N, C-alpha and C positions, 0 to 999 in steps of 0.2 A: 736653599746657602747661600748658594752665587746673587742673587739674585738679591738677597735682603739684604747681601755683605755693599751689594754697589749703589744700594740704598745712604747705607751707614758713608760711604766712599763718598756722597751729591755731595757737589760745590754750590750747586742751584740754589740760589736767597728768592724769598719770596718775604716780599717785606712784609711784616703783620708789626703797625700798632698799639703799642700796648697802653691803649688811654679809656679810658674810662669813657662812653658816649657823653654825657650830659654836656652844655657849649656853657658854664657856669664854673670856672677855675674851685670855690667856694663846695658848691656842693659838685661836681666833681669829683674832690678827692678826699668827700667820706669817708672812707675806711669799709664803708659796709657795702658802698659798690661797687659794677662788678667792670673789667675790663670791655672792651670794645668786642661786639661778636655777644655782647649784649653773658655772658660770663654772673652767674648770680650762687655765692658757696652757697652748700648746704649746710648747715650746719645739725652735728650729728655729736652728741653725745659720744664716745664707747666706753667699754670696759671690759679688759681683756678675758678671759678665759684665764684659769686659774692654770690650767695641762698646758692646749696648744700652744695658748700666746695668739693663734692666727684668722681665727671668727673671732669677730666682736658677737657680745651680745646683748638682750634690749631692745627694747616697741619697737626706738625711734633709730633701729640700723636698716637701711636698704635692701631689701630680700638680694640682692643684686649680688649679693656678697655672699648669702648663707650657704652653698654652693663651692664656694672656692677656698683655698689653704694657701699662704704663702712660702713661693719657695726661695726667694731674697727678697734683702731689701737693703739700701738705700737710704741710707739718713748723715744728714746735715744740719748739726745743730748750731746756733750762737752762744760764746760764751756768755761764765758768767757775770755782775755786774764787777764793776770795777775803775780806779780809776783817771784822771785823766790824764792824756799825753801834753807834750812839748807843743804841738802844735797849737794844740785846745786852748791850751793857756796863756800864747798869747796872742790870745782875741780877747783875752780879763783884761782889764789895766789896774788893779785890788794889788799889786806887786806886797805894799804891805801884810794883806791880807791873806795873799794865799802861797804864802810858803810851802817848806817842804813838809815841815811840821806837821801838815794836815792829812800830809800820804804816807806815813811812821802808821805801821812798819811795815807797808808793806809797795810803796815808792809809786813812782810812776807807770803812767798806759798797764796798770797789776792787776791781779783778782782778785777782791777785799773778799770778806769774811762770807761776808754776803752771798758775792758773788760763786763761792765754796760753796757752800747752801744750796745754791739755785741749781750747780754744779750736777750737786748729789743728788738729787731730783728730776735733774734729766736721766743719769743713770738710774734711775730707781721706779721710771717712764717706759725706757724701752726694755728692763727686767722682763715690767710688764704688758706690754703689747707684744716682747717677740720669745717669752718663756716659750721652751720646746719645738720651735724652733732654731736658735741652740738651744744648748744641756746645760746645767747651773753649775756640771762642771767647767771651768778654763778651758776648751780647749782651739791652738792656735792656727786647727785647719779648720775651724770655724769660723773665727771674724778676722778677719784687718781694721786698722787703726789710724787716721791718718791726719796730721793739724797741719798751721800752719806756722812757718819759724818767727812764732808769737808767747813770752813767758805764759800767755794767758791763756789763748787756745790749750797748749801741753797742759795746763792747772787742769781746766776745764777737761779735757779727756783724763786724764788722772783720778781724779776727783767722780769720774760719774762712770769710768767703770772700776771701780769700788765701793760703787752701789750698784753695779752692771751683777759683777761678779764675788760675793761675798763668801772666802773659801769654805765650803763643804767639807768635811772630818778629811774625805780624802788630799782635800790641797797645804789645809791650818797645818803649817810652819810653827806656827806662834799662838800656843793657847789664850795668847794675854793678849793675841790686833787680832780684830776679822776683817784681814787685809789680807789681801797680794799681787803678788808684782803685776802687771799687764803687759807688755810691751803695746811700741806704737811706731808707724817712721813719719818722716820728718824729710819731707824735702830742702836742699838749700832753698834759701830765699830767694836768690834772683833767677832760683830757677820753678821757683812754685807761680804754678795759668791758676792759684786760686787769688791769688795775687795779684791778676793784671790793672787795675785800679797803679798800681806801682810801678809793673815789669811788663810794660804793654801802652807805649808813647801813645801809639795808634786810638788808643779807646778813648786816650783822655781829649784828641783831639779832633775823635770825632761827637767826642761825647758835646765837645763846647759848640762842636756845627749846629747838631740838633735843635743844643738854645736859639740856634738863632733861625730860625722858622717861625714862621709866622702866627704858628696855634700855637707853641711852645710862648712866645712875647708874649702874645694875649693872656695865657697862665700868667708868669711875671706880675704885666704890666700893675693889678690890683696894688705892685706890696714893695713899688719901691721907695710910698714914702716910710715902711716897715725896715728898709734898705739904707735910708737916710738916718729915720731913728736910732739904729744899731748903731751904722756906725758912728755918730753921734755921743750914743752912748759907750763904748769902749770905743771910742780914738783906734777903731781900729777901721778899714775901706772892706766894706759890708757891700757888694753887689751885684752877686746872686742866687743861685737856691743853694749853691755848692759852700758856702760862708755862713749862710743861715743855719742850715746844719751841719756845721763845724758848731757852733754854738752851743746850737738846742744840745747836740754831746755835752760839750765844756757843763753846762747844767746839768747835764744829768749825773755824770761821772764824780763831780765835784755834792749833788747832794747825798751819791752813797756814800761817802767820806762828812757830810752833813752841813754842809755846807746850803744854804737850801737857794736858789738864787737872786738877784736881788729885786727891789720895789720894780724899778723899773721896767725890767726883762718879764716881772709875773703880770707887769699892766698888756702884755701884750706878748701870750703867752699860746693862745688861742694860733695865735696869726701865722709864730714862728712853729710852731706841731703842722698850720695850713699848706705854709713853704715846702717842711725837709717830705712830706707825702710827692708835694709839686715835685723834688730834687730824684725820690724814689720813683719814677713815671717816667723824665726824663731821661733817666743811667741805663732803663730799660727798655725803652719807648719804641725799637724797629729789630729786626731780626737780625744786623750787623754788631750792632751791639750786646744784646741778648749770646751772639756767636761771641765774640772778643771775652764776655764772662763769666762760659758755662759750657763755653765749645767743646773741647777738649775732656771737662769732668760727664756728660750728658754722652757722648760720646763709650766713651766706657763704659758708662749703668750701658747704654745699650747691643754694645759688643757680648760684656758678661753673659749679660740676658738672653741674646742671641745667645751665644756659644750650650749653657744649659739646654739650652730648648731643641738646639739638630744634636748635636754631640752626646751622645750618651755616655763617652769618658771623659768629657771634662771637669774639670774638677779645679769646680769653684765653692768660694766662702756664702756663707747661707748668712752673713750682716756686715755691712762694707760701711764701716762711722767713720762721718770727717769734721778732725773740730774745726770750728773755722768762725765766721766771722758776721756781721746782718746784711751784709755788703752780697755774701753765695751763700742764705740763706734765701735772699730775696732773686738773686739768680738763675739759682736752681728750679725756683717757683715758675720765674718769667719763661723758661728752657720745655717748661712743663705741660704750659698753658694755664695755670692756674693764677698765676698771681695777680693780686689788688696795692693798690700802690698804700704800701705804707711801710715802716720803720720795722723790724723783727722783735720781738726785743730780746733783755738779760733772756737763754735756754731757749732762745725757740725753736725748734726741732722738725724738720718737714723730711718725707719718706716719700720716696718712690720705692712700694712694692711685687716685685714681680711674683701674678699668683693662678693661680691656675682651677679648673673648674676642677670640678673630682667626678663633673657625673658625664661636659661633652668630651675633657680633656682641655680647651682651649685655654691659650696663656695669654691675662692681659696685665694691664697698668693700676694700680691704682693707689690715689695720691695724698697721702695724709697731712693734717697739717694742728702740728700743739704749739695754738700761739702764745703759750706759755711755759714757763719747765715742770713740767712734774707730770701735763696735760692740764684738762681732758683734750681730748683728737676732736678736728673735725675732718672730716671725709671728704675731701675737694671736687667739681667732676672735671676732668678736661677737655678743657677749650677747644669741639670737633666730634666732641664722642657724643652727640646728644641726650646729655645730661648724666647720663651712664659711668657707676661709682667705680665701673673693670671699666676698659678699656682696651679692647681689641689689641694684640699687640703691633701689629702690622698695620693697626688703624695708627696705634702711635706711633710706629716709626712715619708712619707719610706728615704726621703731624709737625718731628722733631726734624727732621732732614736739612732744614735750612738754617738752624742754627748746630749744629755739629759741624767737628771737624776732629782734626788729630793735633796733637800738639809742631808737631815739625810746620803743618800749615799753621798755625796760630804763630808761631816764631818767628817765619817766614815776615808773617803779616805786618808781625807789631810795630814790623820796621819801618814801611811804607805808610807812613806815618797821612802822607795830606793825600798820595797815592790812591785814585778812585776808580 
C-alpha cells in the first residue's frame, strides 16, 4: 500500500502528447481517429442486466469483462442543452434580433426544457447501468453527488437524480409525485478545481504558450482565412481556435432556443467544427495541461480506489457523480488516456469503473463513454493497456501518475503563471 501511495504522490512528469498521428489537420481531427500511440476507440453497444447492472450483455461485448463486476464507479457528465451566456452573445452583432425575450423563461446560460429532458435521460442511463451496484432506495452511504457552481449543472443533477431515484413505496412521501429530494454538494466557485479555466491562470497561460508550438501552428494555419471571414461577419476579433469555439457554442445555444445560425455561418460550419476539435486537442495537448485540468479529480479517484482495494474497513460510496461541463468530461477522458479530439455532447457521460475479476481477484479499471445522453455506451480501451477493456489497477496507476496531484499542489502551481 505504501508503494502505491508513493506512486500517487509522485510529481514525475512524462510528456505525452494527446494528438492524432496524421499530419493533415482536417483528417487528423476527424472525430473517429485516435490519439497518439495508435489508440482506436472500440465501439461496443452495451445493455445492462436489469438486476445486477454490472456485466454488459450481448454478443459484441468483449469477454474480458464477462467475469468482472463493478465495485465502484466515478461518473462525470455534461449538463443538458442551455441558452447562451453574455460572453458568447458578445460575438454576435445583431442586437436587434438577439434580445432577452428569446431566452424567456429560462434566462441566459440556463438549462432549457430540452436540456432537462436530456438530463433525465442521463439519470435513466445511470439507473440502467448501475442498478444493483446501488439500491433502488436512495441510501446516502451509497452515493455522493457534486456539481459546479452553475445553475445548469445543479439543475442537471437534480433532473438526473429524479430519474435515478424514483421513490419506491418506502420513500414515497407524496402519492401524487413520482419524485424525492436527493442532496448534492457544490464547492465554492473560486475553490472548485473543475473550473480550472477560470481559477487557474497558469492553465490559460500554458494553453496559449502551447498554441505557439510549431506543430500547433501548422494545424491552425489553414484556417487563417476562416478567422478573417468570421471577424468580418461578427465585427469582432477572431484570431485563435478558442474564439471559434466560443462562436460555435453561441450557434449551438441559439439553436436551442430556435434561432438557426445565419447563412454566412452555415456556409463555413464544417470548418468551424474542425477548429473546435483543434481547440479540444490543444486544451489537453500534454501532461501539464491535463494535470491542471483533471489532476485533482483523478487523484481522488485513484486514492479512493486504492483504499477500497487495500483497506477492508474503508467506508466508500459505490457511485460518485459529477455534474459538470464538456471540458470536464473531455479532461477526465484525457487523464484516463482515452480521449479523442471532440466536444462532448450535451448529457454525454464518462465513467471510470473500478472492477474486480470474480475468478482471479484481480482489480482493474474500465472506461465507459456514452456520447449521447441516455447511451448507448462504448467501452474504451485505455491507452497503454494493450487494448484490454479491463486495465489492471497497478498498471493504471503507472499510466496516470504524471497527471495527478493534490488540490494544495494545484493551488500552488496555478499561481506560478510563467515559472516553468
